[in-house]
PDB file as gemmi writes it, atoms N, CA and C in Angstrom:
CRYST1    1.000    1.000    1.000  90.00  90.00  90.00 P 1                      
ATOM      1  N   MET A   1      63.064-136.291  -3.876  1.00  0.00           N  
ATOM      2  CA  MET A   1      63.264-134.873  -4.754  1.00  0.00           C  
ATOM      3  C   MET A   1      62.353-133.678  -3.882  1.00  0.00           C  
ATOM      4  N   HIS A   2      61.220-134.195  -3.532  1.00  0.00           N  
ATOM      5  CA  HIS A   2      60.124-133.430  -2.853  1.00  0.00           C  
ATOM      6  C   HIS A   2      60.857-132.580  -1.620  1.00  0.00           C  
ATOM      7  N   VAL A   3      61.484-133.728  -0.964  1.00  0.00           N  
ATOM      8  CA  VAL A   3      62.112-133.267   0.302  1.00  0.00           C  
ATOM      9  C   VAL A   3      63.223-132.277   0.377  1.00  0.00           C  
ATOM     10  N   VAL A   4      63.878-132.450  -0.569  1.00  0.00           N  
ATOM     11  CA  VAL A   4      65.087-131.453  -0.807  1.00  0.00           C  
ATOM     12  C   VAL A   4      64.430-130.176  -1.290  1.00  0.00           C  
ATOM     13  N   GLU A   5      63.376-130.144  -2.070  1.00  0.00           N  
ATOM     14  CA  GLU A   5      62.857-128.908  -2.686  1.00  0.00           C  
ATOM     15  C   GLU A   5      62.284-128.305  -1.276  1.00  0.00           C  
ATOM     16  N   GLN A   6      61.667-129.038  -0.265  1.00  0.00           N  
ATOM     17  CA  GLN A   6      61.092-128.337   0.924  1.00  0.00           C  
ATOM     18  C   GLN A   6      62.133-127.961   1.612  1.00  0.00           C  
ATOM     19  N   LEU A   7      63.431-128.493   1.862  1.00  0.00           N  
ATOM     20  CA  LEU A   7      64.522-127.836   2.499  1.00  0.00           C  
ATOM     21  C   LEU A   7      65.079-126.841   2.086  1.00  0.00           C  
ATOM     22  N   VAL A   8      65.201-126.771   0.875  1.00  0.00           N  
ATOM     23  CA  VAL A   8      65.731-125.390   0.094  1.00  0.00           C  
ATOM     24  C   VAL A   8      64.741-124.262   0.299  1.00  0.00           C  
ATOM     25  N   SER A   9      63.407-124.711   0.506  1.00  0.00           N  
ATOM     26  CA  SER A   9      62.418-123.545   0.351  1.00  0.00           C  
ATOM     27  C   SER A   9      62.481-123.054   1.950  1.00  0.00           C  
ATOM     28  N   GLU A  10      62.509-123.948   2.730  1.00  0.00           N  
ATOM     29  CA  GLU A  10      62.842-123.498   4.087  1.00  0.00           C  
ATOM     30  C   GLU A  10      63.770-122.701   4.558  1.00  0.00           C  
ATOM     31  N   ARG A  11      64.974-123.099   3.802  1.00  0.00           N  
ATOM     32  CA  ARG A  11      66.346-122.401   4.006  1.00  0.00           C  
ATOM     33  C   ARG A  11      66.235-121.141   3.605  1.00  0.00           C  
ATOM     34  N   ILE A  12      65.600-121.063   2.365  1.00  0.00           N  
ATOM     35  CA  ILE A  12      65.305-119.583   1.752  1.00  0.00           C  
ATOM     36  C   ILE A  12      64.623-118.777   2.462  1.00  0.00           C  
ATOM     37  N   ARG A  13      63.381-119.299   2.797  1.00  0.00           N  
ATOM     38  CA  ARG A  13      62.445-118.560   3.795  1.00  0.00           C  
ATOM     39  C   ARG A  13      62.942-117.954   5.014  1.00  0.00           C  
ATOM     40  N   GLY A  14      63.902-118.902   5.733  1.00  0.00           N  
ATOM     41  CA  GLY A  14      64.546-118.449   7.070  1.00  0.00           C  
ATOM     42  C   GLY A  14      65.614-117.561   6.782  1.00  0.00           C  
ATOM     43  N   ASN A  15      66.464-117.288   5.722  1.00  0.00           N  
ATOM     44  CA  ASN A  15      67.486-116.371   5.113  1.00  0.00           C  
ATOM     45  C   ASN A  15      66.692-115.089   4.729  1.00  0.00           C  
ATOM     46  N   LEU A  16      65.372-114.991   4.288  1.00  0.00           N  
ATOM     47  CA  LEU A  16      64.797-114.073   4.005  1.00  0.00           C  
ATOM     48  C   LEU A  16      64.429-113.177   5.339  1.00  0.00           C  
ATOM     49  N   GLU A  17      63.944-114.188   6.147  1.00  0.00           N  
ATOM     50  CA  GLU A  17      63.368-113.738   7.542  1.00  0.00           C  
ATOM     51  C   GLU A  17      64.569-112.914   8.466  1.00  0.00           C  
ATOM     52  N   LEU A  18      65.633-113.637   8.312  1.00  0.00           N  
ATOM     53  CA  LEU A  18      66.910-113.323   9.063  1.00  0.00           C  
ATOM     54  C   LEU A  18      67.361-112.007   8.395  1.00  0.00           C  
ATOM     55  N   ALA A  19      67.529-111.532   6.958  1.00  0.00           N  
ATOM     56  CA  ALA A  19      67.461-110.405   6.304  1.00  0.00           C  
ATOM     57  C   ALA A  19      66.658-109.289   6.598  1.00  0.00           C  
ATOM     58  N   GLU A  20      65.465-109.710   6.605  1.00  0.00           N  
ATOM     59  CA  GLU A  20      64.630-108.568   7.160  1.00  0.00           C  
ATOM     60  C   GLU A  20      64.851-108.263   8.383  1.00  0.00           C  
ATOM     61  N   GLN A  21      65.015-109.120   9.547  1.00  0.00           N  
ATOM     62  CA  GLN A  21      65.666-108.607  10.737  1.00  0.00           C  
ATOM     63  C   GLN A  21      66.441-107.917  11.014  1.00  0.00           C  
ATOM     64  N   LEU A  22      67.608-108.244   9.924  1.00  0.00           N  
ATOM     65  CA  LEU A  22      69.003-107.398  10.090  1.00  0.00           C  
ATOM     66  C   LEU A  22      68.503-106.038   9.482  1.00  0.00           C  
ATOM     67  N   ARG A  23      67.720-105.850   8.312  1.00  0.00           N  
ATOM     68  CA  ARG A  23      67.454-104.578   8.009  1.00  0.00           C  
ATOM     69  C   ARG A  23      66.717-103.883   9.023  1.00  0.00           C  
ATOM     70  N   HIS A  24      65.632-104.357   9.685  1.00  0.00           N  
ATOM     71  CA  HIS A  24      65.056-103.637  10.756  1.00  0.00           C  
ATOM     72  C   HIS A  24      66.059-103.045  11.808  1.00  0.00           C  
ATOM     73  N   SER A  25      66.935-104.090  12.384  1.00  0.00           N  
ATOM     74  CA  SER A  25      67.659-103.679  13.208  1.00  0.00           C  
ATOM     75  C   SER A  25      68.780-102.481  12.814  1.00  0.00           C  
ATOM     76  N   ARG A  26      69.056-102.381  11.537  1.00  0.00           N  
ATOM     77  CA  ARG A  26      70.065-101.516  11.052  1.00  0.00           C  
ATOM     78  C   ARG A  26      69.187-100.397  10.998  1.00  0.00           C  
ATOM     79  N   ARG A  27      68.047-100.466  10.571  1.00  0.00           N  
ATOM     80  CA  ARG A  27      67.274 -99.100  10.502  1.00  0.00           C  
ATOM     81  C   ARG A  27      66.970 -98.489  11.767  1.00  0.00           C  
ATOM     82  N   GLN A  28      66.657 -99.136  12.866  1.00  0.00           N  
ATOM     83  CA  GLN A  28      66.540 -98.780  14.134  1.00  0.00           C  
ATOM     84  C   GLN A  28      67.983 -97.974  14.687  1.00  0.00           C  
ATOM     85  N   ARG A  29      69.027 -98.814  14.654  1.00  0.00           N  
ATOM     86  CA  ARG A  29      70.288 -98.297  15.009  1.00  0.00           C  
ATOM     87  C   ARG A  29      70.664 -96.651  14.171  1.00  0.00           C  
ATOM     88  N   THR A  30      70.157 -96.720  12.880  1.00  0.00           N  
ATOM     89  CA  THR A  30      70.453 -95.563  12.284  1.00  0.00           C  
ATOM     90  C   THR A  30      69.475 -94.568  12.828  1.00  0.00           C  
ATOM     91  N   LEU A  31      68.208 -94.813  12.962  1.00  0.00           N  
ATOM     92  CA  LEU A  31      67.203 -93.716  13.584  1.00  0.00           C  
ATOM     93  C   LEU A  31      67.788 -93.263  14.928  1.00  0.00           C  
ATOM     94  N   ARG A  32      68.099 -94.134  15.698  1.00  0.00           N  
ATOM     95  CA  ARG A  32      68.693 -93.857  17.067  1.00  0.00           C  
ATOM     96  C   ARG A  32      69.864 -92.944  16.707  1.00  0.00           C  
ATOM     97  N   ARG A  33      70.607 -93.300  15.998  1.00  0.00           N  
ATOM     98  CA  ARG A  33      71.968 -92.188  15.827  1.00  0.00           C  
ATOM     99  C   ARG A  33      71.505 -90.764  15.115  1.00  0.00           C  
ATOM    100  N   ALA A  34      70.668 -90.998  14.374  1.00  0.00           N  
ATOM    101  CA  ALA A  34      70.180 -89.677  13.814  1.00  0.00           C  
ATOM    102  C   ALA A  34      69.562 -88.852  14.949  1.00  0.00           C  
ATOM    103  N   ARG A  35      68.755 -89.412  15.705  1.00  0.00           N  
ATOM    104  CA  ARG A  35      68.112 -88.830  17.101  1.00  0.00           C  
ATOM    105  C   ARG A  35      69.104 -88.281  17.903  1.00  0.00           C  
ATOM    106  N   ARG A  36      70.289 -88.817  18.217  1.00  0.00           N  
ATOM    107  CA  ARG A  36      71.431 -88.553  19.062  1.00  0.00           C  
ATOM    108  C   ARG A  36      71.979 -87.305  18.507  1.00  0.00           C  
ATOM    109  N   MET A  37      72.241 -87.495  17.016  1.00  0.00           N  
ATOM    110  CA  MET A  37      72.908 -86.416  16.617  1.00  0.00           C  
ATOM    111  C   MET A  37      72.002 -84.930  16.614  1.00  0.00           C  
ATOM    112  N   GLU A  38      70.762 -85.114  16.378  1.00  0.00           N  
ATOM    113  CA  GLU A  38      69.749 -83.947  16.422  1.00  0.00           C  
ATOM    114  C   GLU A  38      69.724 -83.395  17.529  1.00  0.00           C  
ATOM    115  N   HIS A  39      69.789 -84.285  18.798  1.00  0.00           N  
ATOM    116  CA  HIS A  39      69.464 -83.619  20.169  1.00  0.00           C  
ATOM    117  C   HIS A  39      70.707 -82.821  20.234  1.00  0.00           C  
ATOM    118  N   LYS A  40      71.920 -83.482  20.047  1.00  0.00           N  
ATOM    119  CA  LYS A  40      73.428 -82.950  20.293  1.00  0.00           C  
ATOM    120  C   LYS A  40      73.380 -81.765  19.638  1.00  0.00           C  
ATOM    121  N   ALA A  41      72.863 -81.380  18.333  1.00  0.00           N  
ATOM    122  CA  ALA A  41      72.875 -80.211  17.666  1.00  0.00           C  
ATOM    123  C   ALA A  41      71.852 -79.201  18.261  1.00  0.00           C  
ATOM    124  N   GLU A  42      70.606 -79.476  18.693  1.00  0.00           N  
ATOM    125  CA  GLU A  42      69.810 -78.636  19.416  1.00  0.00           C  
ATOM    126  C   GLU A  42      70.564 -78.105  20.816  1.00  0.00           C  
ATOM    127  N   ARG A  43      71.192 -79.024  21.434  1.00  0.00           N  
ATOM    128  CA  ARG A  43      71.907 -78.681  22.716  1.00  0.00           C  
ATOM    129  C   ARG A  43      72.960 -77.505  22.435  1.00  0.00           C  
ATOM    130  N   ARG A  44      73.647 -77.657  21.387  1.00  0.00           N  
ATOM    131  CA  ARG A  44      74.689 -76.776  20.850  1.00  0.00           C  
ATOM    132  C   ARG A  44      73.803 -75.448  20.433  1.00  0.00           C  
ATOM    133  N   MET A  45      73.150 -75.567  19.586  1.00  0.00           N  
ATOM    134  CA  MET A  45      72.292 -74.239  19.109  1.00  0.00           C  
ATOM    135  C   MET A  45      71.648 -73.687  20.357  1.00  0.00           C  
ATOM    136  N   ILE A  46      71.300 -74.316  21.398  1.00  0.00           N  
ATOM    137  CA  ILE A  46      70.883 -73.477  22.542  1.00  0.00           C  
ATOM    138  C   ILE A  46      71.977 -72.899  23.187  1.00  0.00           C  
ATOM    139  N   GLN A  47      72.821 -73.451  23.389  1.00  0.00           N  
ATOM    140  CA  GLN A  47      73.999 -73.119  24.025  1.00  0.00           C  
ATOM    141  C   GLN A  47      74.671 -71.625  23.323  1.00  0.00           C  
ATOM    142  N   ALA A  48      74.588 -71.726  22.014  1.00  0.00           N  
ATOM    143  CA  ALA A  48      75.060 -70.732  21.336  1.00  0.00           C  
ATOM    144  C   ALA A  48      74.209 -69.652  21.399  1.00  0.00           C  
ATOM    145  N   TRP A  49      72.852 -69.644  21.432  1.00  0.00           N  
ATOM    146  CA  TRP A  49      71.808 -68.608  21.608  1.00  0.00           C  
ATOM    147  C   TRP A  49      72.284 -68.011  23.071  1.00  0.00           C  
ATOM    148  N   ARG A  50      72.448 -68.736  23.960  1.00  0.00           N  
ATOM    149  CA  ARG A  50      72.645 -68.138  25.324  1.00  0.00           C  
ATOM    150  C   ARG A  50      73.767 -67.498  25.412  1.00  0.00           C  
ATOM    151  N   ARG A  51      74.991 -67.873  24.802  1.00  0.00           N  
ATOM    152  CA  ARG A  51      76.177 -67.294  24.770  1.00  0.00           C  
ATOM    153  C   ARG A  51      75.838 -65.964  23.866  1.00  0.00           C  
ATOM    154  N   ALA A  52      75.312 -65.901  22.996  1.00  0.00           N  
ATOM    155  CA  ALA A  52      74.988 -64.673  22.280  1.00  0.00           C  
ATOM    156  C   ALA A  52      74.365 -63.707  22.992  1.00  0.00           C  
ATOM    157  N   ALA A  53      73.275 -64.227  23.646  1.00  0.00           N  
ATOM    158  CA  ALA A  53      72.579 -63.230  24.455  1.00  0.00           C  
ATOM    159  C   ALA A  53      73.306 -62.581  25.575  1.00  0.00           C  
ATOM    160  N   GLU A  54      74.207 -63.477  26.348  1.00  0.00           N  
ATOM    161  CA  GLU A  54      75.135 -63.026  27.256  1.00  0.00           C  
ATOM    162  C   GLU A  54      76.125 -62.070  26.736  1.00  0.00           C  
ATOM    163  N   LEU A  55      76.536 -62.146  25.538  1.00  0.00           N  
ATOM    164  CA  LEU A  55      77.712 -61.162  24.777  1.00  0.00           C  
ATOM    165  C   LEU A  55      76.776 -59.946  24.607  1.00  0.00           C  
ATOM    166  N   ARG A  56      75.541 -59.962  24.122  1.00  0.00           N  
ATOM    167  CA  ARG A  56      74.827 -58.853  23.918  1.00  0.00           C  
ATOM    168  C   ARG A  56      74.700 -58.261  25.036  1.00  0.00           C  
ATOM    169  N   THR A  57      74.337 -58.726  26.167  1.00  0.00           N  
ATOM    170  CA  THR A  57      74.145 -58.065  27.393  1.00  0.00           C  
ATOM    171  C   THR A  57      75.107 -57.280  27.917  1.00  0.00           C  
ATOM    172  N   ARG A  58      76.450 -57.964  27.698  1.00  0.00           N  
ATOM    173  CA  ARG A  58      77.654 -57.507  28.033  1.00  0.00           C  
ATOM    174  C   ARG A  58      77.809 -56.172  27.164  1.00  0.00           C  
ATOM    175  N   ILE A  59      77.913 -56.162  25.885  1.00  0.00           N  
ATOM    176  CA  ILE A  59      78.109 -55.221  25.096  1.00  0.00           C  
ATOM    177  C   ILE A  59      77.109 -53.971  25.306  1.00  0.00           C  
ATOM    178  N   GLU A  60      75.835 -54.241  25.427  1.00  0.00           N  
ATOM    179  CA  GLU A  60      74.792 -53.054  25.688  1.00  0.00           C  
ATOM    180  C   GLU A  60      75.101 -52.516  26.943  1.00  0.00           C  
ATOM    181  N   SER A  61      75.707 -53.112  28.116  1.00  0.00           N  
ATOM    182  CA  SER A  61      76.130 -52.624  29.214  1.00  0.00           C  
ATOM    183  C   SER A  61      77.400 -51.842  29.387  1.00  0.00           C  
ATOM    184  N   LEU A  62      78.059 -51.700  27.997  1.00  0.00           N  
ATOM    185  CA  LEU A  62      79.547 -51.029  27.840  1.00  0.00           C  
ATOM    186  C   LEU A  62      78.906 -49.557  27.058  1.00  0.00           C  
ATOM    187  N   HIS A  63      78.027 -49.901  26.299  1.00  0.00           N  
ATOM    188  CA  HIS A  63      77.277 -48.592  25.838  1.00  0.00           C  
ATOM    189  C   HIS A  63      76.199 -48.162  26.081  1.00  0.00           C  
ATOM    190  N   PRO A  64      75.699 -47.667  27.292  1.00  0.00           N  
ATOM    191  CA  PRO A  64      74.401 -47.141  27.619  1.00  0.00           C  
ATOM    192  C   PRO A  64      73.679 -46.517  26.676  1.00  0.00           C  
TER     193      PRO A  64                                                      
END                                                                             
């Protein structure tokens, strides 16, 4: 009986370790995705600022 309990205990421990590894990899994947989205949003914001500045310059040149 002791052998069976030990096998079950090792199996449970292995499953818990696997679950922890999966959680860690999912968390890392989610963080990488969030960073990519953030960088994309930053690039779009900079592009919008540049476009707005360009349009402002054009408008100001039309009305001295």
